[in-house]
C-alpha positions in Angstrom: 17.1 17.8 4.7 18.4 14.9 6.7 21.9 13.7 6.0 20.5 10.2 6.4 18.5 10.4 3.2 18.7 7.3 1.1 18.8 6.9 -2.7 15.2 6.7 -3.9 14.7 3.1 -5.1 18.4 2.7 -5.0 18.9 5.2 -7.9 22.1 7.1 -7.4 21.7 10.9 -7.4 18.0 10.9 -6.2 17.6 11.1 -2.5 14.4 10.1 -0.7 13.2 12.0 2.4 10.4 10.6 4.6 8.5 13.6 5.9 5.8 12.0 8.0 2.8 9.6 7.8 0.4 12.3 6.6 2.7 14.2 4.2 4.0 13.3 0.8 7.6 12.2 0.8 10.2 14.5 -0.9 13.0 13.7 -3.3 16.1 15.7 -4.0 17.6 15.6 -7.5 20.3 18.0 -8.8 20.0 20.0 -5.6 16.3 20.7 -5.8 13.9 19.1 -3.2 10.2 18.8 -3.9 7.2 16.4 -3.7 7.0 15.4 -7.3 8.2 11.9 -6.4 4.6 10.9 -6.0 3.8 11.9 -9.6 6.9 10.2 -10.9 6.2 7.0 -9.0 2.6 7.0 -10.3 3.7 7.5 -13.9 6.3 4.7 -13.6 3.7 2.4 -11.9 1.3 3.0 -14.8 4.0 2.1 -17.3 5.0 -0.9 -15.2 1.3 -2.1 -15.3 1.0 -1.5 -19.0 4.0 -3.7 -19.6 2.1 -6.5 -17.8 3.6 -6.3 -14.3 1.6 -6.0 -11.1 3.9 -6.8 -8.1 4.3 -3.7 -6.0 7.2 -5.0 -4.0 10.9 -5.5 -4.9 10.1 -6.2 -8.6 8.7 -2.7 -8.9 11.8 -1.3 -7.1 14.0 -3.2 -9.6 12.0 -1.9 -12.5 12.6 1.7 -11.2 16.3 1.0 -11.0 16.4 -0.6 -14.4 14.7 2.5 -15.8 16.6 5.1 -13.8 17.1 7.4 -16.9 13.3 7.5 -17.5 12.8 8.3 -13.8 15.3 11.2 -14.1 13.5 12.4 -17.3 10.1 12.3 -15.5 11.5 14.3 -12.6 12.6 17.0 -15.0 9.3 16.9 -16.9 7.2 17.2 -13.8 9.4 20.0 -12.5 8.9 22.1 -15.6 11.4 24.5 -17.2 11.5 27.0 -14.4 13.6 25.0 -12.0 
């Protein structure tokens, strides 16, 4: 992966990798790179909306940062026990 990867939503320890316009992005967490970021982002978006928020811009990014522990837990959940 690229050494220019950035922290996903500014969350330390989770790197974001843009793969291309037609592919899902990848994230790297605890040395494992995969495409589950789409699933994690979707789950967090659902929770964000259930809490009454709808702005997809910086407010959602801030929500992700404020809930970084939940994001990490979702990554582990979506990966499953075999990783």
